[in-house]
NUFIMI-852385 format. One line per field, with one value per residue: residue number from 0; residue in three letters; x, y, z of N, C-alpha, C, O in turn. Coordinates in Angstrom, 2 decimals, m for minus. Last residue first. Layout:
// NUFIMI-852385
n	(NUM/...)
res	(ALA/...)
n.u	(X/...)
n.v	(Y/...)
n.w	(Z/...)
ca.u	(X/...)
ca.v	(Y/...)
ca.w	(Z/...)
c.u	(X/...)
c.v	(Y/...)
c.w	(Z/...)
o.u	(X/...)
o.v	(Y/...)
o.w	(Z/...)
END
This chain:
// NUFIMI-852385
n	(151/150/149/148/147/146/145/144/143/142/141/140/139/138/137/136/135/134/133/132/131/130/129/128/127/126/125/124/123/122/121/120/119/118/117/116/115/114/113/112/111/110/109/108/107/106/105/104/103/102/101/100/99/98/97/96/95/94/93/92/91/90/89/88/87/86/85/84/83/82/81/80/79/78/77/76/75/74/73/72/71/70/69/68/67/66/65/64/63/62/61/60/59/58/57/56/55/54/53/52/51/50/49/48/47/46/45/44/43/42/41/40/39/38/37/36/35/34/33/32/31/30/29/28/27/26/25/24/23/22/21/20/19/18/17/16/15/14/13/12/11/10/9/8/7/6/5/4/3/2/1/0)
res	(VAL/LEU/SER/ASP/TYR/LEU/ARG/ARG/ALA/GLU/ASP/HIS/HIS/ARG/GLU/ALA/ASP/GLN/PHE/ASP/VAL/ASP/ASN/PRO/SER/ARG/THR/VAL/SER/TRP/TYR/HIS/THR/TYR/ALA/GLU/TRP/ILE/ALA/MET/SER/LEU/ASP/ASN/LEU/ARG/HIS/ASP/ARG/TRP/GLU/GLU/MET/MET/LYS/LYS/GLY/GLY/ALA/LYS/LYS/VAL/LEU/LYS/ARG/LEU/LYS/ARG/TYR/ALA/ARG/ARG/ALA/THR/LYS/ARG/SER/GLU/ARG/ASP/GLY/GLU/LYS/ILE/ALA/GLU/VAL/ALA/LEU/PRO/LYS/LEU/GLU/ASP/MET/LEU/ALA/LEU/ILE/GLU/GLY/ALA/CYS/PRO/LEU/TYR/GLU/GLU/ARG/THR/PHE/GLY/PHE/GLU/LYS/TYR/VAL/LEU/THR/ASP/CYS/ALA/SER/LYS/ASN/ILE/LEU/SER/PRO/GLY/GLY/CYS/GLY/SER/LEU/THR/LEU/SER/GLY/ALA/LEU/ILE/MET/LEU/ILE/ARG/VAL/THR/THR/LYS/VAL/MET)
n.u	(18.31/18.67/17.32/14.71/14.31/14.40/12.14/10.11/10.25/9.49/6.86/5.84/6.11/4.32/1.90/1.41/1.17/m1.08/m2.97/m3.18/m4.30/m6.73/m8.50/m10.66/m10.27/m9.20/m7.39/m5.68/m4.52/m3.11/m1.27/0.30/1.46/2.85/4.73/6.20/7.18/8.78/10.66/11.81/12.96/14.85/16.50/17.42/18.96/20.92/21.97/21.92/20.94/18.11/16.09/12.56/10.39/9.68/8.33/5.69/6.20/7.69/6.65/4.13/2.96/3.03/1.23/m1.17/m1.45/m2.07/m4.61/m5.87/m5.85/m7.81/m9.99/m9.94/m10.68/m13.31/m14.44/m14.30/m16.09/m18.47/m18.99/m17.37/m15.40/m14.14/m11.55/m10.75/m10.97/m9.15/m6.79/m6.83/m6.51/m3.94/m2.53/m2.66/m0.74/1.54/1.39/2.05/4.68/5.79/5.65/7.37/9.78/10.08/10.63/13.14/14.66/15.23/17.32/19.30/19.77/18.73/16.94/17.55/19.04/17.48/15.24/12.38/12.20/10.36/8.77/6.76/7.58/7.21/4.37/1.74/m0.78/m0.56/m0.20/m2.68/m3.70/m1.36/0.13/m0.87/m3.35/m4.87/m4.64/m5.99/m8.55/m9.16/m9.15/m11.26/m13.40/m13.31/m13.85/m16.43/m17.78/m17.43/m18.84/m21.42/m21.81/m21.72/m23.97/m25.97)
n.v	(m2.90/m1.73/0.63/m0.19/m1.42/0.79/2.23/0.35/0.21/2.84/2.80/0.86/2.16/4.34/3.01/1.75/4.03/5.21/3.17/3.18/5.82/5.92/2.91/0.23/m2.73/m4.31/m2.82/m2.02/m4.45/m4.99/m2.94/m3.90/m6.16/m4.94/m3.36/m5.44/m6.84/m4.87/m4.59/m7.16/m7.17/m5.13/m6.28/m8.48/m7.21/m6.32/m8.78/m11.93/m13.88/m12.92/m13.61/m13.49/m12.50/m14.26/m16.23/m15.66/m15.97/m16.69/m15.96/m17.00/m15.08/m12.89/m13.70/m13.80/m11.14/m9.84/m10.86/m9.78/m7.04/m6.88/m7.51/m5.36/m3.25/m4.07/m3.98/m1.24/m0.30/m1.54/m0.40/2.82/4.70/6.69/6.89/4.20/3.23/4.93/3.99/1.42/2.03/3.10/0.58/m1.51/m0.94/m1.09/m3.74/m4.85/m3.94/m5.35/m7.93/m7.67/m7.19/m9.60/m11.23/m10.18/m10.55/m13.31/m14.37/m12.45/m12.32/m15.37/m15.83/m17.58/m19.54/m21.80/m21.00/m21.45/m21.08/m19.61/m19.71/m17.80/m15.21/m14.46/m16.16/m16.73/m16.65/m17.84/m20.49/m21.61/m22.39/m24.70/m26.53/m29.02/m29.04/m27.96/m30.02/m32.08/m31.01/m30.92/m33.65/m34.56/m33.15/m34.30/m36.97/m36.74/m35.90/m38.18/m40.09/m39.03/m39.27/m42.05/m42.80/m41.58)
n.w	(m8.60/m6.12/m6.00/m6.36/m3.84/m2.15/m3.12/m2.62/0.16/0.78/m0.19/1.58/4.00/3.54/2.98/5.42/7.07/5.88/6.35/9.11/9.30/7.82/6.98/6.39/7.28/5.22/3.83/5.88/6.61/4.23/4.24/6.32/5.13/2.94/4.27/5.50/3.25/2.06/4.09/4.05/1.48/1.77/3.72/2.24/0.40/2.14/3.10/2.24/4.03/6.02/8.68/7.94/6.67/4.76/5.93/5.49/2.06/m0.15/m2.52/m2.50/m0.82/m2.52/m4.51/m3.02/m2.15/m4.54/m4.94/m2.67/m3.22/m5.16/m3.53/m1.73/m3.39/m3.95/m1.39/m0.85/m2.75/m1.80/0.73/1.22/1.58/0.06/1.25/1.55/m1.04/m2.33/m1.21/m2.27/m4.92/m5.00/m4.15/m5.99/m7.90/m6.32/m5.62/m8.08/m8.22/m6.08/m7.16/m9.34/m7.98/m6.64/m8.87/m9.65/m7.16/m6.58/m8.18/m8.06/m5.32/m3.69/m0.58/2.43/3.58/3.12/0.42/m1.57/m4.84/m7.44/m9.65/m9.34/m9.51/m12.05/m13.37/m15.67/m16.83/m19.31/m18.89/m18.51/m20.99/m21.28/m19.84/m19.85/m18.72/m20.74/m22.66/m21.33/m21.19/m23.90/m24.53/m22.96/m24.15/m26.72/m26.07/m25.01/m27.32/m28.93/m27.44/m27.63/m30.39/m30.71/m29.23/m30.83)
ca.u	(18.19/19.24/18.78/15.36/14.28/15.37/13.48/10.36/10.51/10.81/7.84/5.78/6.89/5.72/2.52/1.56/2.24/0.18/m2.61/m2.60/m3.07/m5.56/m8.17/m9.99/m10.91/m10.17/m8.47/m6.45/m5.34/m4.15/m2.32/m0.48/0.61/1.84/3.70/5.54/6.31/7.64/9.84/11.13/11.94/13.78/15.81/16.63/17.79/20.13/21.28/22.09/22.38/18.70/17.36/13.76/10.85/10.26/9.78/6.30/5.26/8.11/7.95/5.12/3.08/3.80/2.65/m0.68/m1.22/m0.82/m3.56/m5.76/m4.99/m6.43/m9.66/m9.68/m9.35/m12.35/m14.38/m13.53/m14.69/m17.94/m18.71/m18.50/m15.87/m15.54/m12.36/m10.76/m11.71/m10.58/m7.18/m6.90/m7.75/m5.08/m2.47/m3.50/m2.15/1.26/1.18/0.70/3.73/5.70/4.94/5.95/9.25/9.86/9.42/12.01/14.31/14.18/16.07/18.84/19.17/19.75/17.09/16.69/19.61/17.80/16.41/13.00/12.27/11.14/9.94/6.41/7.52/8.60/4.95/3.07/m0.62/m0.94/0.97/m1.94/m4.12/m2.17/0.52/0.40/m2.27/m4.73/m4.08/m4.59/m7.82/m9.07/m8.22/m9.91/m13.05/m13.13/m12.58/m15.33/m17.75/m16.89/m17.40/m20.78/m21.86/m20.73/m22.64/m25.84)
ca.v	(m3.34/m3.06/0.69/0.60/m2.20/m0.28/2.84/0.80/m0.99/2.36/3.73/0.64/0.94/4.57/3.87/0.96/3.06/5.96/3.53/2.00/5.44/6.70/4.00/1.39/m1.62/m4.85/m3.46/m1.01/m3.71/m5.91/m2.91/m2.69/m6.33/m5.98/m2.74/m4.42/m7.50/m5.42/m3.43/m6.68/m8.15/m5.03/m5.00/m8.69/m7.92/m5.33/m7.84/m10.65/m13.66/m13.47/m12.97/m14.12/m11.75/m13.00/m16.41/m15.18/m15.63/m17.18/m15.39/m17.65/m16.48/m12.85/m13.51/m14.99/m12.21/m9.54/m11.10/m11.24/m7.56/m6.55/m8.36/m6.73/m3.25/m3.90/m5.26/m2.18/0.12/m1.86/m1.84/1.93/3.98/6.33/8.08/5.11/2.56/4.99/5.39/1.60/1.35/3.99/1.86/m1.55/m1.01/0.16/m2.73/m5.07/m3.50/m3.89/m7.61/m7.97/m6.20/m8.38/m11.44/m10.18/m9.22/m12.57/m15.10/m12.90/m11.17/m14.51/m15.91/m16.67/m18.19/m21.42/m21.67/m20.81/m22.16/m19.43/m20.60/m19.22/m15.79/m14.68/m15.12/m17.04/m16.16/m16.44/m19.70/m21.22/m21.13/m23.89/m25.13/m28.81/m29.64/m27.18/m28.69/m32.26/m31.31/m29.66/m32.73/m35.08/m32.92/m32.85/m36.62/m37.22/m35.03/m36.86/m40.27/m39.17/m37.95/m41.20/m43.24/m41.24)
ca.w	(m10.00/m6.36/m5.75/m7.41/m5.08/m2.01/m3.13/m4.00/m0.64/1.17/m0.77/0.13/3.75/3.93/1.97/4.20/7.32/5.92/4.99/8.45/10.01/7.41/7.90/5.81/7.96/6.17/3.07/5.16/7.57/4.70/3.22/6.54/6.31/2.72/3.43/6.30/4.23/1.33/3.72/5.25/1.85/0.78/4.00/3.45/m0.07/1.39/4.01/1.56/3.91/4.80/8.32/8.47/7.84/4.28/5.87/6.74/3.12/1.16/m2.18/m3.36/m0.37/m1.28/m4.83/m3.74/m1.18/m3.85/m5.94/m2.81/m2.15/m5.52/m4.69/m1.25/m2.77/m5.03/m2.12/m0.02/m2.84/m3.13/0.60/0.93/2.74/m0.18/0.94/2.70/0.04/m2.67/m1.00/m0.81/m4.50/m5.24/m3.43/m4.79/m8.30/m7.03/m4.57/m7.54/m9.24/m6.00/m5.92/m9.57/m8.92/m5.86/m8.08/m10.58/m7.67/m5.88/m7.98/m9.37/m6.00/m4.30/m2.02/1.67/3.61/4.50/0.99/m0.41/m3.87/m6.22/m9.62/m9.44/m8.17/m11.65/m12.53/m15.15/m15.47/m19.26/m19.27/m17.31/m20.42/m22.18/m19.80/m20.54/m17.95/m19.51/m22.92/m21.69/m19.96/m23.15/m25.18/m22.72/m22.75/m26.56/m26.73/m24.16/m26.14/m29.34/m27.68/m26.32/m29.75/m31.39/m28.79/m29.43)
c.u	(19.07/19.18/19.46/16.86/15.02/15.46/14.57/11.76/10.83/11.20/9.27/6.82/6.92/6.58/4.00/2.29/2.48/1.36/m1.28/m2.19/m2.41/m4.26/m6.87/m9.77/m10.22/m10.97/m9.54/m7.62/m6.23/m5.10/m3.45/m1.56/m0.24/0.90/2.54/4.43/5.53/6.67/8.59/10.21/11.13/12.63/14.64/15.85/16.84/18.86/20.45/21.27/22.68/20.18/17.96/15.00/12.11/10.81/10.48/7.81/5.98/7.16/8.42/6.54/4.12/3.98/3.51/0.82/m0.66/m0.46/m2.19/m4.71/m4.83/m5.46/m8.21/m9.34/m8.99/m10.92/m13.35/m13.38/m13.80/m16.46/m18.03/m18.04/m17.04/m16.16/m13.84/m11.69/m11.81/m11.43/m8.68/m7.32/m7.93/m6.43/m3.64/m3.59/m3.08/m0.20/0.87/0.39/2.29/4.72/4.75/5.12/7.77/9.30/9.08/10.67/13.19/13.74/14.93/17.50/18.58/19.03/18.31/16.86/18.74/18.30/16.67/14.14/13.06/11.06/10.76/7.60/7.24/8.65/6.40/3.63/0.73/m0.63/0.69/m0.69/m3.28/m2.51/m0.24/0.78/m0.91/m3.61/m3.89/m3.95/m6.33/m8.35/m8.07/m8.87/m11.64/m12.72/m12.28/m13.97/m16.60/m16.76/m16.76/m19.28/m21.17/m20.66/m21.57/m24.45)
c.v	(m2.52/m3.52/m0.66/0.67/m1.47/m1.12/1.77/1.40/m0.60/1.13/3.30/1.54/0.59/3.35/4.10/1.76/2.20/5.02/4.28/2.32/4.24/6.24/4.65/2.52/m0.33/m3.75/m4.06/m1.65/m2.69/m5.17/m3.87/m2.53/m5.09/m6.10/m3.69/m3.72/m6.49/m6.06/m3.90/m5.50/m7.70/m5.95/m4.80/m7.43/m8.20/m5.96/m6.79/m9.61/m12.30/m13.11/m13.66/m13.37/m12.35/m12.18/m15.16/m15.36/m15.09/m16.87/m15.80/m17.18/m17.22/m14.27/m13.52/m14.87/m13.47/m10.67/m10.89/m11.62/m9.08/m7.11/m8.12/m7.68/m4.65/m3.93/m5.19/m3.53/m0.79/m1.46/m2.17/0.49/3.03/5.62/7.74/6.29/3.45/4.36/5.54/3.03/1.47/3.36/2.79/m0.18/m0.92/0.21/m1.38/m4.08/m3.71/m3.34/m6.10/m7.63/m6.41/m7.27/m10.19/m10.36/m9.23/m11.27/m14.17/m13.63/m11.59/m13.35/m15.12/m16.90/m17.17/m19.98/m21.13/m21.67/m21.61/m20.66/m20.48/m20.14/m17.29/m15.31/m15.47/m15.84/m16.51/m15.85/m18.21/m20.42/m20.68/m22.56/m24.26/m27.34/m29.38/m27.75/m27.90/m30.90/m31.46/m29.87/m31.43/m34.16/m33.39/m32.53/m35.13/m36.88/m35.43/m35.92/m38.94/m39.31/m37.99/m39.82/m42.37/m41.60)
c.w	(m10.91/m7.81/m6.05/m7.23/m6.19/m3.29/m3.06/m4.10/m2.08/0.35/m0.44/m0.56/2.26/3.62/2.28/3.13/6.08/6.19/4.97/7.02/9.34/8.05/7.47/6.81/7.50/6.85/3.98/4.40/6.88/5.66/3.61/5.47/6.59/3.92/3.21/5.50/5.06/2.31/2.94/4.93/3.06/1.15/3.05/3.82/1.10/0.84/3.28/2.34/3.26/4.76/7.10/8.01/8.45/5.45/5.34/6.77/4.34/2.29/m0.78/m3.03/m1.19/m0.73/m3.57/m4.05/m1.84/m2.89/m5.31/m3.85/m2.27/m4.48/m5.12/m2.39/m2.28/m4.49/m3.25/m0.73/m1.99/m3.26/m0.73/0.70/2.48/1.01/0.81/2.44/1.27/m1.57/m1.26/m0.48/m3.00/m4.85/m3.73/m4.12/m7.10/m7.50/m5.20/m6.42/m8.76/m7.04/m5.80/m8.33/m9.20/m6.74/m7.27/m9.85/m8.72/m6.54/m7.53/m9.26/m7.35/m4.97/m2.46/0.19/2.89/4.59/2.39/0.14/m2.69/m5.33/m8.35/m9.24/m8.20/m10.26/m12.24/m14.40/m14.86/m17.88/m19.16/m17.64/m19.22/m21.56/m20.76/m20.61/m18.57/m18.65/m21.63/m21.93/m20.22/m21.83/m24.40/m23.33/m22.45/m25.12/m26.57/m24.76/m25.21/m28.15/m28.07/m26.46/m28.40/m30.75/m29.41/m28.91)
o.u	(19.10/19.91/20.68/17.60/15.86/16.55/15.55/12.49/11.74/12.33/10.16/7.56/7.92/7.67/4.84/3.19/3.64/2.43/m0.43/m1.18/m1.22/m3.22/m6.02/m10.71/m9.30/m12.19/m10.67/m8.71/m7.40/m6.32/m4.62/m2.66/m1.38/m0.31/1.38/3.33/4.34/5.46/7.50/9.09/9.91/11.46/13.57/14.68/15.62/17.81/19.39/20.04/23.59/20.60/18.28/14.95/12.68/11.60/11.69/8.49/6.80/7.29/9.43/7.51/4.92/5.05/4.59/1.57/0.22/0.69/m1.27/m3.99/m3.75/m4.38/m7.49/m8.48/m7.84/m10.05/m12.61/m12.32/m12.67/m15.67/m17.12/m16.85/m17.63/m17.29/m14.69/m12.51/m12.83/m12.48/m9.39/m8.11/m9.06/m7.37/m4.30/m4.63/m4.15/m0.82/0.06/m0.75/1.42/4.01/3.66/4.01/7.01/8.46/7.93/9.68/12.33/12.56/13.81/16.65/17.50/17.81/18.85/16.92/19.14/18.01/16.12/14.01/14.26/9.98/11.76/7.45/7.46/9.67/6.77/3.38/0.85/m0.26/1.61/m0.16/m3.17/m1.68/0.20/1.67/0.11/m2.97/m2.86/m2.84/m5.51/m7.61/m6.96/m7.83/m10.89/m11.80/m11.14/m13.05/m15.89/m15.75/m15.68/m18.52/m20.41/m19.58/m20.60/m23.82)
o.v	(m2.75/m4.43/m0.72/0.76/m2.05/m1.48/1.83/1.12/m1.17/1.02/3.38/1.07/0.08/3.48/4.06/1.25/1.94/5.19/4.01/1.82/4.28/6.26/4.03/3.03/0.14/m3.83/m4.28/m1.08/m2.51/m5.26/m3.59/m2.04/m5.21/m6.15/m3.30/m3.51/m6.66/m5.85/m3.38/m5.42/m7.83/m5.55/m4.36/m7.50/m8.16/m5.32/m6.40/m9.57/m11.59/m12.14/m14.85/m12.59/m11.78/m11.26/m15.01/m14.71/m14.18/m17.43/m15.29/m17.91/m17.99/m14.60/m14.10/m15.83/m14.13/m11.09/m11.68/m12.60/m9.60/m7.60/m9.07/m8.55/m5.07/m4.56/m6.14/m4.15/m1.07/m2.21/m2.99/0.22/2.51/5.91/8.42/6.65/3.45/4.89/6.20/3.25/1.60/4.07/3.24/0.17/m0.33/1.27/m0.62/m3.64/m2.87/m2.37/m5.63/m7.11/m5.45/m6.49/m9.76/m9.71/m8.34/m10.93/m14.24/m13.52/m11.14/m13.39/m14.31/m18.05/m16.01/m19.28/m20.10/m22.88/m21.35/m21.21/m21.18/m21.24/m17.98/m15.90/m16.64/m14.69/m16.58/m14.68/m17.42/m19.73/m19.49/m21.65/m23.14/m26.96/m29.50/m27.00/m27.24/m30.65/m31.01/m28.99/m30.91/m33.91/m32.70/m31.74/m34.74/m36.54/m34.57/m35.24/m38.61/m38.71/m37.08/m39.26/m42.00/m40.79)
o.w	(m12.12/m8.20/m6.20/m8.21/m6.88/m3.74/m3.80/m5.06/m2.69/m0.12/m1.29/m1.42/1.76/3.05/1.38/2.47/5.73/5.60/4.11/6.53/9.03/7.39/6.83/7.42/8.16/6.97/3.54/4.35/7.25/5.53/3.34/5.76/7.04/3.75/3.29/6.01/5.29/2.21/3.15/5.45/3.08/1.13/3.46/4.18/0.95/0.82/3.76/2.24/3.70/5.38/7.15/7.05/9.38/5.24/5.46/7.56/4.24/3.37/m0.29/m3.23/m0.64/m0.22/m3.56/m3.88/m1.29/m2.82/m5.54/m3.67/m2.00/m4.82/m5.42/m2.23/m2.41/m5.08/m3.48/m0.67/m2.37/m3.82/m0.77/0.51/3.42/1.39/1.38/3.28/1.96/m1.21/m0.50/0.44/m2.51/m4.50/m2.79/m3.57/m7.17/m7.50/m4.69/m6.28/m8.99/m6.77/m5.47/m8.45/m9.30/m6.31/m7.23/m10.20/m8.67/m6.49/m8.04/m10.14/m7.73/m5.16/m1.71/m0.27/2.74/5.57/2.77/0.29/m2.80/m5.09/m8.19/m8.72/m7.21/m9.89/m12.18/m14.74/m13.64/m17.78/m18.95/m16.77/m18.96/m21.59/m21.04/m21.36/m17.88/m17.91/m21.46/m21.45/m19.43/m21.39/m24.27/m22.73/m21.76/m24.90/m26.32/m24.02/m24.70/m27.99/m27.60/m25.70/m28.06/m30.59/m28.74/m28.23)
END
């Protein structure tokens, strides 16, 4: 009995050690994880990899938002909301509301603002699916994609 308890404790301790040392968490690494917001915003080298990940999540969310509008059922809204939660995590890592502040790099600031606008309109679409918010989300999303492509 004591040997079994000791073995179980050793296994648990080992698994805790692995998870603390970057075991499974390495799978979910993001370019947004290392961002540290500064008074002037970010540099292009810091922000563009994260912005690319945010835009990729928006690309995944867009058809789910369309589905939520067309279907209008609870399940399609839940699917869109799950995708939005992933997006929200990255946006928070990228500064959250600080994305609306004036950054030193004006073109990067424009990108950040377009991402923020698309993000907030996608939120509205996932809460109450409607064409007006979707069109605004899509417009800002497309603008953010264009700005991003011009900077990379």
